[in-house]
C-alpha angles and dihedrals in degrees: 000000000000136000130042116327117234115221126213128176146176112256115220140167124244092284092050091253106153111247097210120105111229109217121325133302088254093051112013100197128106130187120211130189105197142163112214088210090067092062126092107286090357093283138104096225130225115302142134137203136187089241127089118245134209118197130184124195100223095172138353124018138270146184115236119199110198117174105313094337130096118204123189109212129195134187113295096029126113132210136204116202115199125229118282095007118141108235142172135186126206135173143174096216142030105301119179114204119180107197144168127215114196143164115259087225088075085073092053141332115274093253095042124112091238093056096042095045104036111016110034096050090056093047093053100031106024129094122280090246142354125212116214116210118198089218089070110076099221090041089054089052091052091048089052090054089050091053092048089052090050092047090050092053092053093059117100091240105030111200107236094196093052090046092055090045090055091047090052092047090052090049092048091055090048093051091050089061107043114194121233091216097093133157134186133223090248093049122119089250092056092044091050092050089054090048091051092052092050092048091048090051090051091050093049092050095047105029092116090061131073100263129170137206087258091057091050093048092046093060089069095031098245133123124267089248092053091047089054092049094047093051094044093050094042106041105003097245139081123259090249092050089052090048092053092046091050091049089052092051091051089048091051090052091051092049089059101037101041140037093230118137123249090252092056093043091050090053094045093050096051103259115146093223140007090239092056090045093053092047094051092043093054091046091054103035099029093235140064120270091255093048089050092051092048096045095048093048092048089051091050090050091058094049 
């Protein structure tokens, strides 16, 4: 691949809650047609949202990390990601994934029988994600409904009533085949996800300071060993690795939004020296801080 690489990324708050609004208050559903390869480092990074999400692997292949699970996905498979589950997609090739993110309240009002009986129990007690394989007959039927929902959203005048009918039909098929892989809100997996979000928030509030693994673990009152285990199981990296990565992302933002030198940026993002900052930046972004600043600004000039 030649030329300047374009970077895209998921924007989140300090708890990794995605900032984007999916759809409108009147119809909270949004369709996306994305290629994971187009995202920064060919991955859709860690994030969560209160909405449910359907994903279809149209081409290519990807790894999806959802909570403490890792799912390897290939073309033709579908995926349901449950509400409030931390998830991440990565790939090593072009991988097109049409997907919809929608509020569970489209299936039924919060105080309705449909929501209370069929939707809410899955959201609080169901698995973090479900992979749908076209070789399984009822999975294939669910995938077909996904594709019909996607096709509907690509029409100029998408029919909202038909969309909701398709969502309900998908949900009906899901409820007829309850999965045995169930969790609860007081499960270790749920507790660990909450711990991760609190530790991430602590890191993002204190990244400019000299903080240690002990400081990070203390904010959720667990040992350093447990903090390491929780991070490794949850997001496949250590707390310190996440801290460095977050500092680098803040530094990258400063390179593009300010005229500050690399020395000043290194100091303001918590790096102990400019040399260490430059080395870690090049390792992560594949170029020096100055090269990054120049390439991004050249790209913006052509847009």
